[in-house]
C-alpha positions in Angstrom: 62.1 95.6 132.1 60.6 93.5 129.6 60.3 89.9 130.6 60.5 90.7 134.4 57.9 89.2 136.8 54.9 91.7 137.1 55.4 92.1 140.8 58.9 93.2 140.4 58.1 95.6 137.6 55.2 97.0 139.8 57.4 97.9 142.5 60.1 99.2 140.0 57.5 101.6 138.7 56.8 103.0 142.3 60.6 103.1 143.1 61.3 105.1 140.0 59.0 107.9 141.3 56.3 107.2 138.7 53.1 108.5 140.2 49.9 107.1 138.8 46.3 106.3 139.7 43.8 103.6 138.9 41.3 105.4 136.7 39.2 102.3 135.2 38.6 98.7 136.5 37.1 95.8 135.1 34.3 94.9 137.3 34.5 91.2 136.4 37.7 90.9 138.2 38.3 94.0 140.4 35.5 96.1 141.9 34.9 99.8 141.6 36.3 100.6 145.0 39.7 100.3 143.5 38.9 103.2 141.2 40.6 106.5 142.3 43.4 104.8 144.5 47.1 105.7 143.9 49.3 103.2 142.5 51.7 102.6 145.4 53.5 99.8 147.3 50.5 99.4 149.8 48.0 99.2 146.6 50.3 96.6 145.0 50.6 94.6 148.3 46.8 94.7 148.7 45.8 93.4 145.3 43.9 90.0 145.3 46.0 87.1 144.3 44.3 86.8 140.9 45.1 90.4 139.8 48.4 91.0 137.8 50.1 93.8 139.8 50.7 95.7 136.3 47.2 95.1 135.1 48.6 93.0 132.2 45.4 91.1 131.7 43.2 94.4 131.6 42.1 94.4 135.2 42.7 98.1 135.5 44.1 101.0 133.7 46.1 103.8 135.1 46.7 107.6 134.4 50.3 108.6 135.0 50.3 112.2 136.8 54.2 112.6 137.4 57.5 111.1 136.6 61.0 112.3 137.0 61.2 113.0 133.2 57.8 115.1 132.9 58.3 118.8 132.7 55.6 119.2 135.1 52.8 117.1 136.8 48.9 116.7 136.4 47.0 117.8 139.4 43.6 115.8 139.6 40.6 117.0 141.2 38.5 113.9 142.0 34.8 113.6 140.9 32.7 110.5 141.0 33.2 106.9 140.1 31.0 106.0 137.0 29.9 102.5 137.4 29.1 100.9 134.1 27.7 97.2 133.3 31.4 96.0 133.3 33.9 98.8 133.7 34.0 101.5 136.3 35.9 104.7 135.6 37.1 107.5 138.0 36.2 110.8 136.7 38.4 113.8 137.5 39.2 117.3 136.3 42.9 117.5 135.3 45.2 120.4 135.4 48.7 120.5 133.9 51.2 122.2 136.5 54.8 123.1 136.0 57.4 121.0 137.8 57.8 122.0 141.3 61.5 122.6 142.4 
């Protein structure tokens, strides 16, 4: 994966079953409305052109809630988006749950 184009890597993350959510955005390049959105193909397609689809320039940060290699998953209860001077953060309550079969 190293050295691949970010867009290709972004779609591979989704295709491999890695579930993740945007939990922090840098307001200088990506508004707070993006916080709390699931990182999926629709989200990747909707990023403005100046945003690296993997957030390689610090545009956003994510929280992984499930992968095929996890022994369980993380369930999130969404709270508010906290908007700071520059960064916005999706607040949530998290609960670790066993893998669903």
